[in-house]
C-alpha positions in Angstrom: 0.0 0.0 0.0 1.0 3.6 -0.7 0.0 5.6 2.3 -0.3 9.4 1.8 -1.2 11.9 4.5 -2.2 15.5 4.1 -2.4 18.2 6.8 -2.5 21.9 7.1 -0.1 22.4 10.0 -1.0 26.0 10.9 2.7 26.4 11.5 5.2 23.6 11.3 7.0 24.7 14.5 3.8 24.9 16.4 2.7 21.5 15.2 6.1 20.0 16.2 5.6 21.3 19.8 2.1 19.7 19.8 3.5 16.3 19.0 2.9 16.0 15.3 6.2 14.3 14.5 5.8 11.8 17.3 2.5 10.8 15.8 3.8 10.9 12.2 6.5 8.4 12.9 3.9 5.9 14.0 1.9 6.2 10.7 4.3 4.5 8.3 3.3 6.9 5.6 5.2 7.0 2.3 4.4 10.6 1.4 3.2 13.5 3.6 1.7 16.7 2.1 2.0 19.8 4.3 0.4 23.2 4.1 0.7 26.5 5.9 4.3 26.0 7.1 4.5 29.6 8.4 8.3 29.3 8.1 11.2 30.2 5.9 14.3 28.2 5.1 16.2 29.8 8.0 13.6 28.7 10.5 13.8 25.0 9.5 15.8 23.0 12.0 17.3 19.6 10.8 14.6 17.6 12.5 12.0 19.6 10.5 13.9 19.3 7.2 14.5 15.5 7.4 12.5 14.0 10.3 13.5 10.4 11.3 12.1 7.7 13.5 12.0 3.9 13.9 10.4 3.6 10.4 13.2 5.5 8.8 13.8 9.1 7.6 11.9 11.4 5.3 13.4 13.8 2.9 11.8 17.2 3.1 10.9 19.4 0.0 9.5 22.8 0.6 8.1 25.8 -1.2 8.3 28.8 1.1 6.3 32.0 0.9 8.3 35.2 0.4 6.3 36.8 3.3 7.6 35.7 6.7 5.3 33.6 8.9 2.9 33.0 6.0 1.6 30.1 3.9 4.2 27.7 2.5 3.8 24.1 1.4 6.0 21.0 1.7 6.3 17.3 1.0 8.0 14.5 3.1 8.9 11.5 1.0 10.5 8.1 1.7 11.0 7.4 -2.0 13.4 9.8 -3.8 11.4 11.8 -6.4 12.8 12.2 -9.9 12.0 15.9 -9.8 10.5 18.6 -7.6 8.5 21.4 -9.1 7.9 24.6 -7.0 5.0 26.7 -8.1 2.6 26.3 -11.0 3.6 29.4 -13.1 1.7 32.2 -11.4 4.0 35.0 -10.2 1.4 36.3 -7.8 0.6 33.0 -6.1 4.0 31.3 -6.4 5.3 34.1 -4.3 2.9 32.9 -1.6 4.3 29.3 -1.6 1.1 27.4 -2.5 2.2 24.6 -4.7 4.9 21.9 -4.7 4.9 18.8 -6.9 7.0 15.6 -6.6 7.4 13.4 -9.7 7.7 9.6 -9.3 7.7 8.0 -12.7 4.1 8.1 -14.0 2.8 9.6 -10.8 2.8 13.2 -9.5 2.0 14.0 -5.9 1.2 17.7 -5.2 0.8 19.6 -2.0 -1.4 22.6 -2.6 -2.7 25.3 -0.4 -5.5 27.4 -1.9 -6.1 30.9 -0.6 -8.7 31.7 2.0 -11.0 34.6 1.3 -12.5 35.0 4.7 -10.3 37.8 6.0 -11.4 40.6 3.6 -13.0 41.3 0.2 -9.5 41.8 -1.2 -8.5 38.3 -0.2 -11.7 36.9 -1.7 -10.9 38.6 -4.9 -7.4 37.1 -4.7 -8.9 33.7 -4.2 -11.0 34.0 -7.3 -7.9 35.0 -9.2 -6.2 32.0 -7.9 -9.0 29.7 -9.0 -9.0 31.3 -12.5 -5.2 30.8 -12.9 -5.1 27.3 -11.3 -7.8 25.8 -13.6 -5.7 25.8 -16.8 -2.9 24.2 -14.9 -5.3 21.5 -13.7 -6.4 21.0 -17.2 -2.8 20.6 -18.3 -2.2 18.0 -15.6 -5.3 16.1 -16.6 -4.2 16.0 -20.3 -0.7 14.7 -19.4 -1.9 11.1 -19.3 -0.1 10.6 -16.0 -1.6 9.7 -12.6 -2.0 12.9 -10.5 -2.8 13.3 -6.8 -3.4 16.8 -5.4 -3.5 16.9 -1.7 -4.1 19.9 0.5 -6.3 22.5 2.0 -8.6 23.7 -0.7 -10.5 26.2 1.5 -13.8 25.2 -0.1 -16.5 22.9 1.1 -18.0 21.4 -2.0 -21.5 20.3 -0.9 -24.0 20.7 1.9 -22.9 17.4 3.4 -19.3 18.8 3.7 -20.0 21.2 6.6 -22.2 21.3 9.6 -23.8 24.8 9.3 -24.3 25.0 5.6 -27.4 27.2 5.7 -25.5 29.8 7.7 -22.6 29.8 5.3 -24.2 30.2 2.0 -22.8 33.8 1.6 -19.5 33.1 3.3 -16.1 32.4 1.8 -15.5 28.7 1.4 -19.1 27.9 0.5 -19.9 30.6 -2.1 -21.8 29.4 -5.1 -18.9 30.4 -7.4 -16.4 28.4 -5.4 -18.6 25.3 -5.2 -19.3 25.5 -9.0 -15.5 25.6 -9.5 -15.2 22.4 -7.5 -18.1 20.8 -9.4 -16.2 21.5 -12.6 -13.1 19.9 -11.1 -15.0 16.7 -10.3 -17.2 16.9 -13.4 -16.0 18.0 -16.8 -12.3 18.1 -15.7 -12.5 14.5 -14.7 -10.7 14.5 -11.3 -12.1 12.4 -8.4 -12.7 13.4 -4.8 -11.1 10.3 -3.3 -12.5 10.5 0.2 -16.1 10.8 -1.2 -15.5 7.8 -3.5 -14.8 5.7 -0.4 -17.3 7.4 2.0 -20.0 9.0 -0.1 -22.4 9.7 2.8 -20.0 10.6 5.7 -20.9 13.8 7.6 -19.3 14.7 10.9 -16.5 12.1 10.7 -15.4 13.6 7.4 -14.8 17.2 8.8 -11.1 18.3 8.7 -11.3 21.9 10.0 -12.9 23.7 12.9 -13.1 27.4 13.8 -11.5 28.5 17.0 -14.7 30.2 17.9 -17.7 29.0 19.8 -16.4 25.6 20.9 -16.7 24.5 17.2 -14.3 21.6 17.7 -15.9 20.3 20.9 -19.3 20.4 19.2 -17.9 19.1 15.9 -19.2 22.1 14.0 -16.7 21.5 11.2 -15.9 21.8 7.5 -14.4 19.3 5.1 -12.0 21.4 3.2 -8.9 19.1 3.0 -8.9 16.7 0.1 -7.1 14.1 -1.9 -8.0 14.9 -5.5 -6.9 12.2 -8.0 -7.1 11.1 -11.6 -9.6 8.3 -12.0 -7.0 5.4 -12.3 -5.3 6.4 -9.0 -8.7 7.1 -7.3 -9.8 3.6 -8.1 -6.8 2.2 -6.3 -7.8 3.9 -3.0 -8.6 1.4 -0.3 -8.9 3.1 3.1 -9.4 6.7 4.3 -9.4 8.1 7.8 -9.5 11.5 9.5 -7.4 11.5 12.7 -8.9 13.4 15.6 -7.6 11.6 18.7 -5.1 14.5 19.3 -4.7 17.9 17.8 -1.7 19.4 16.1 -3.5 22.2 14.2 -6.9 23.6 13.6 -7.0 21.0 10.8 -7.0 17.2 11.2 -4.8 14.9 9.1 -6.4 13.0 6.3 -4.8 9.6 5.5 -5.6 7.5 2.4 -4.0 4.2 1.4 -3.7 3.4 -2.3 -3.0 0.0 -3.8 -0.3 1.5 -6.1 3.3 0.7 -6.7 5.3 3.9 -6.7 8.3 1.9 -8.1 
């Protein structure tokens, strides 16, 4: 099995202090996709760059944001990739550290962190620009004929089943009609697959991966499912198990783990 985990860390150093790496070494994952590092290269201690444990060591690959303490994505891999690609060709958003791709033969695994628009109308406008610029890249990936897996924080709940308070969020960033239509196109005409939903089409509260820090949202499980494994159909068909880990907390997000019956070579 090829085990792949994705997690928005809300700060890699903060997650480390909360026990993330102790937990990770028990998971026997092959690839780990990370978002929101909130760190630059100078902040990354050796144990963050190449964490090790009883199961062996990971090699870390990172795309940092230019702005300090902001955004940033990464990948930990046990298998050496043939190539690492930082950014998807957008000067505006590549500067924010939102995309890193590892190439393994006929497979690409991507850690992506889509912008949030909740802080201001300006950031929502930036989010819409990102979606417009990202779609042609997704189309190019789909046309490549390779197996593609995009993991990460998409900052969009696709359907009503994907968040607790959907009626109260119809006009809020992350559940706007335009954002949901964009996701529908991703899983429709573009031909990608929502892997978790393929395995668990009716899951509700157990599927949530993010909770607000307000109003005891986590304790009441008033959550959102905004972290995804998005795959080409061949790879999605190889998915066997999916789980959201909630026994302990390293971030305001929860890790999403999916096992694939796939030989990375």
